[in-house]
N, C-alpha and C positions, 0 to 999 in steps of 0.2 A: 476890418470884416468881422463878423460873429460866426460862431458855431452853433450849429443847430443839431440836437440829439434827439431822434424820436425813440421813445422806449414804449413797450408794450408786451403783452402776452403774445406767445408764439404766433409769427406770420403776419401780424397787423402792421408792425412798423416796417418791416421789410418790404411789405406789400405796397405801403404807402410811398416809400421811397422809390420804388419802380414806377408807380403811377405818377410821381412828380417828375421823374427823369422822362417818362414818356411824353409828357406835356411841356416841360421846359428845358429838357436836356440834363445831363450829369451837373450836379452841383458839388463843388469840391469841399464845401463846409457842411454838407448833410451827412450824418451818421445815423445809424441805428443800433439797438441792443434790445434784444428780446429775451424773455423768460420762457424756457420750455420745460416741460415735464421731466426730461432726463437729468438736468443739471441741478435742480434744486434751487432754494431760495439763497442760501448762503454763498454758493458760486456765483449766481447772478449777482448778488450784491457786492461781492469781491471784484468781480470783472467790471461792473459799472463804476465802482469807485475808481478803478484804474483808468478807465475811459475818461471819466470826468477829469481827473488829474492830467491827463494827456491833452484834453482839449481846452483846458484853461490855463495851461502853462504860459508864462509870459503875460498873464493879466488878461487873456482873451475872454471876451464876454461869451457866456453860453446861455442859450435858451434851450430847455428840456421840455419836449411835449409828449405828454403821457396819455395813454389811451383811456385810462378809467381812474377817476378819483377814488383814493383808499384801496385801489388794487394793489397787489404786491410791487409792480414796477414803480408806481408812483410812491408808495410808502418808503421803498428802499431809496429813492432819489432824494425824498424829503428828509429822511434821516442823515443821509450823507451830507446834504447841504447844511442842516441845522447843526450837527455835531461838529462839522469844520467851519462853521460860521462863514459861509459862501454866499450869504444873501447879497452882497454887493456886486457879486460877479456872475452869479447864476440866477435865472428866472425859470420857475417850474410852473407849467400850465398844463390843465388837463382837460380831457374832452377833445382829444385830437381828432381832427377830420382833416380832409384834404384841402378845403378853403383855408383852413387856419395855417396848414403848412406852406401852401403856396405864397400867402399873404405875409407870412413871417420870412421867408426867402427874399421876397420882392422888397420888403421894407428894410432888410439888412440892418444897419447900425440903428434905424429909427425904431426897431422892434424892441430895443432895451429902453426906451424912453416910456415912463409911465403913461403919459397921455396917449400916445400912440398905441399902446397895449391895449387900451380899452377899444379902440377902433378895431384892432385885430380880433378881439373877442366878439364885437357886434358882427363884423363880416363872417366870422365862423358860425355864429348863431343863425344868421340870414341865409346860410347855405341849407339849413334844415327846413324843409318845406313840404306840405302835403298838397299835392295835386290832386285836386278833384274836380268833378264835372262843372260844379259852380264856378271855380276858379278858372278852368279852361274856358268856360263860356265868357267869363269877365275879360279875360285876356285876349280873347278873339275878338270881342267887341271894341276893346281899345285899339288892336291892331288895325282894324277897320277904318277908324277914325282919322 
């Protein structure tokens, strides 16, 4: 089993975790860590480092899903991974959304295979969609056929 860590600015990771649990139930391997305005970056980074150590002990693979590329949570995780040379054990993905989280959980061990990671990213991107009147009409016609 892999561990999955959601990292974000305050509220996003914990809210996403709650949404996942509403949809598919509590997940023993799903964790979150958030940056809030009160704790500051150094405390966030220190606690993130400790959480990463705890989640990767005994060689357990870890996927970190981050809310925003080049945001503080992402940059802290990237620094920890690079400094400790954890590329073989930790996969860092940014642009977290519910599709990506759910697919990663359901993929479990496959989520650390490079080929499958591209499929996870594709699924996450496909979850971003603009519903317009034109699209609605197109879907309505297709449903009637």
